[in-house]
N, C-alpha and C positions, 0 to 999 in steps of 0.2 A: 504490501501499499502504499504510494509518492505521495506529500502532504509541500505543493509549492506555499510560499508566503511574500503576498505583495506593499514592500512600503516602501518609506527613508528612510536612509544609513540616522541611525541614534533614533530611533522612537520608542520610548519609554510603553505604548501600547505593545507596541510589534515584541521588546519585550518578556510580555504577560504570558504568548504562544510559543516562545520557544525554550525563555524557563522549563514551564513545562512539559512540553514535547524531551527536553533534558531528562525530569527523572519520569518522565514514559518514555525514554529509548525509543524516541519516534522521529524522524531522522525525516527534517522540511527545510524541504531546497531549499532558497533565497536567490529569485536569479537581477536579475540587476537592474533599478527601476526607480526612472527619473520625475517624482513628483513634478505635478505641474505640467509635464508631457506629456509623458506614458498615463496617469492617470485622465486624459482623453479624451483618450482613442475611443472610436462607437465599445471596440470586445471585452475592454474597463468597466466600462458600463455597464455589460451586460454582470459581469462579474462583482461591476457597487454599486446603487443605481445611483447612490449621492457623492459619491467618484471619493470616497475615502480614502488612506491606507490604517492600519493595514487590513485584509484578506489575508483568506486564506485558501488556497486551492486546495481539495482530494476528489478520490476518479468519485463520485457522489452527485456535489456539486461544492458552491461556493461557500466561506461564512462571512460577510461583512462586519460584525463584529467585534473586538476582541475581545471580550467578556467571553461574548458565545463559545467563540473561539479555541481557546483555554480551556474552556470547561470540556472543550470534545473531548480537546487532544487529552486531557488529565486522565479524562474515563478512561484510556488507552493503558495506565497504569499499570503495575501486576502490582508496585505498594500503596497504597489507597492517599488520592490527595486531597480528602474531601473526611476526614475525621474515621476513629474508631468505631459509632452510634451511628441512628436516623437523624440523630440529638446537633449531636455534631456535624454529620453533616450536612443539616440546615444552619448551625453557624456562620458554615464556612460560608456558605450562602449571604444571609446578613453580611459579614463583613464585604462581603463579594457585588451586592448592594447598594454599600456604605459608603465604598470608593468611587464606584457610578454619582450617588445623589450628595456628597458630602464636598469629594476631594478636588472630584476632577473639570467640575467648571470654575471654584474658584482659581483652582492651582491654573488654571490660565486663561481667568483672567490676572489673574500676576505676572507669569509667565510670559503668558507671548507676547507681547508687549517688548518685551529686552526680547524676546528671538528674530521683533522682526513680523508678526506676522497678521497681527492689528494696529490700532494706532494706542497711543496711549491715550488711560481716561485718572489719574488723579485721581476722580472719585469716586470711578470702579472698582481701584486697585486698593484701597484705606479698608469698604466694605470688605472684599474683599481677603486682607491682611486678618481682620480680624474670626471669618469663615473659618480658616485656616487654625489660626491662636486656636479658637473652641476644639476646630476634629486634632489635631492636637494636646490638647489634655483631654481627650473624648482617651482618646489609644491608650496615653499614661492614663488615668486613671483606673484602667482596664486588661493594666501591663504589672501593674505594680508588684501580684508578686508567678506572675507572671512569664513565662521562655518566648511563645511563638501567641497568637493572637488565640486562636481554636487546641486544645488538648494537646498531650504535652508535645509534643516531631512538628516537623513544620507538615504545613498547608497549605491549599494554593490559597488559605484568602491568604498569606501572610506574603506569597512572591506577587500579587500582585498588587494588595495593597499597599508593598513599597515598590514598585512603579508607580502606581501615581501619584508617587511624592516624591520621585525623584530625582525632579528636575529642580525645586522645591528648594530642596533640600543643597542640593548644589551650584546652584545662579541666588537663591533670598534667601534663605532657612541661618544666614550668621551666627558667631557660638551670644551674640550677645538674645535673643531672637529664641534660639533654643535651649536655654542652659536650663532653664521648669521646665522643663520635657528629659529628666532624664530618661525614665522610665520609656519611649518612644523614641528619648537618639539610642539608645542600645540592642531594644532592638532592630529597627532599622538597621543596625551597625551589622548586626547579626547575623540579619538578611542576605545584604545585598555583599556579606561575601562569603555565603557556603555557593560553594566549585559548580555549582549552576549556575548557582545568579550571576556569578564571577565568569563564567564561560562563553557566558553569551553579551552581559555588560559591562562587562570590563574593568577593572579598578575605583570605584570611588571615589570620588573629592571631594567632602562636603566643604559648605562654603566659610570662608573667612571671609568675607565681606558681601553687608547684601547689593546685589548689579540692580542700577535700576533704570528704566530708561528713557529714553531720549525728553527730553519736556518740549509737550503741544504738539498740530501736527504740521503735515506738509503746510510748506511758504505757495500757496499756487503764483509762474509767472506769467511772464503776456509770454509771445513770442517775438524772442530777437530785431524777426523783422516789423512786428510791430512800433517796436523799442522802439529801435533805430527812424522809421516811416520821422513817430512823434519829431526825432530832435531834430526830424528835416527842419522842419512848415516851422518858417520863421512865423513870429512871435505879431501880431496882429500890433498897428499903431493906435495906443488908444487913449483920445480925445478925451481933453481937463475935461467934467465935469459940470456946469454951473453949480456952485451952493446957492442954492434959496432958500433966502430967514423961513425958518423956523414957525409952523404955526404957535400962535398962541395956543397953551394948552389950556382947556381952560377947567374950571375949577367941578370938581364933583362934590358932593356929600360923602363925609367919613362912612357913612354904610353904607355907599354904595363903590366904593373902595373896598371895604371889605368886604364885598360880592365875589365883587372883581376877583380879588384874592382865592378866596375861596374855590371857586371853579375855575381860577390857574389851575391850581393844588388838584384837583378834581381831572383836566385835562391830561396832566402831567405824567406819563408810563413810564412802569417800569423796567429794566435792560433788559429781561425773558420775553413784553412784548415785544421788540426788535428784533428777537428770530424767528425766523422763518418756523410753518409750521411743522411735526415732526410726522412722517406717511408712519413708523409705527404703530399699535396698535399694543396699546402696554396690559390691557386685558384678555387679548391673545396668546401674550408671550408668558402671561401670571402660568393661565390656560394651560400651553408646551408646557412649561418646568414645572410644576404639578404633577399631570398623567399624563407627560410620554416618560420617553429613555430618552436621558440626558446626552449621554457622546452621540447614544444612532436620530434623536431626531431632538432636543429643548438645543447644544450646540449650533447643530445643523442651522436652527429657523433662524439662534440671535444673529451670526450673522451675516446671511441673504439677509434682515429683514436693519440689524442696526441700520442708521443712517447720521449717528454723528458727525460726520465730516460736514455732511449739509447744515447743519446745528453751528459748527464752529469750531469742533473737537479735534 
């Protein structure tokens, strides 16, 4: 049984599948793949209708959601990666879902602007930091008396959650940020230094400094030809304007002046009123985020419909 994994280089989502394959003793081929080119072809769209990677291909068909593909491969392992009881299997699934719903979205919001995948939004980044702090705290409490997330040995939950956190620990979780999460740090370094994880991801170096994205978005520039044309046009000579004596201001009663001042204050607009209207329907975004899979549906919807660039973000 042969498998192919279509993915870009250094994608932690692909590691979830490849690490599971290492534990299962399953060979997965990773053909050369250039994201932004190879995923735009009609052939690839048949494998992944949303055009995302990684995509696992087998003789039975394709799976385009990384956690589902990792589960599929893990079930082939002779040594269970789903715990030793039905209850532990449910716990493994619980932590896999936790990584999708609680980690992947805020991690992307925080790290993707640094990687240049999306525009920087300082407000969204600040919220994402708070979400990640909460995630690390939940893990820290859970791991206070545990070596692994479930049971007494490593499971699929450990490798998937660690992969979801990997870019955070490498890019932004500096010593000051992570120092209070001692148990989470100990567990993460344990997992990423397991031989099968090392064989896929290589050595993990924790962040010594919190990386930040460039401030603001790209500044639009006029075409050079238009600039040159404007520079070449001579300025018209302006004739001095004749100054006319200002009309004498009529004195108004004090009550009338107060009414005019109040009307002027009502007419003054907020800075937010000057922004163009947003095409993004927040209620639809809330429904999608609450009811759909985060990576498979919510994230693609957000990047497709987010129009922050038109609002100057």
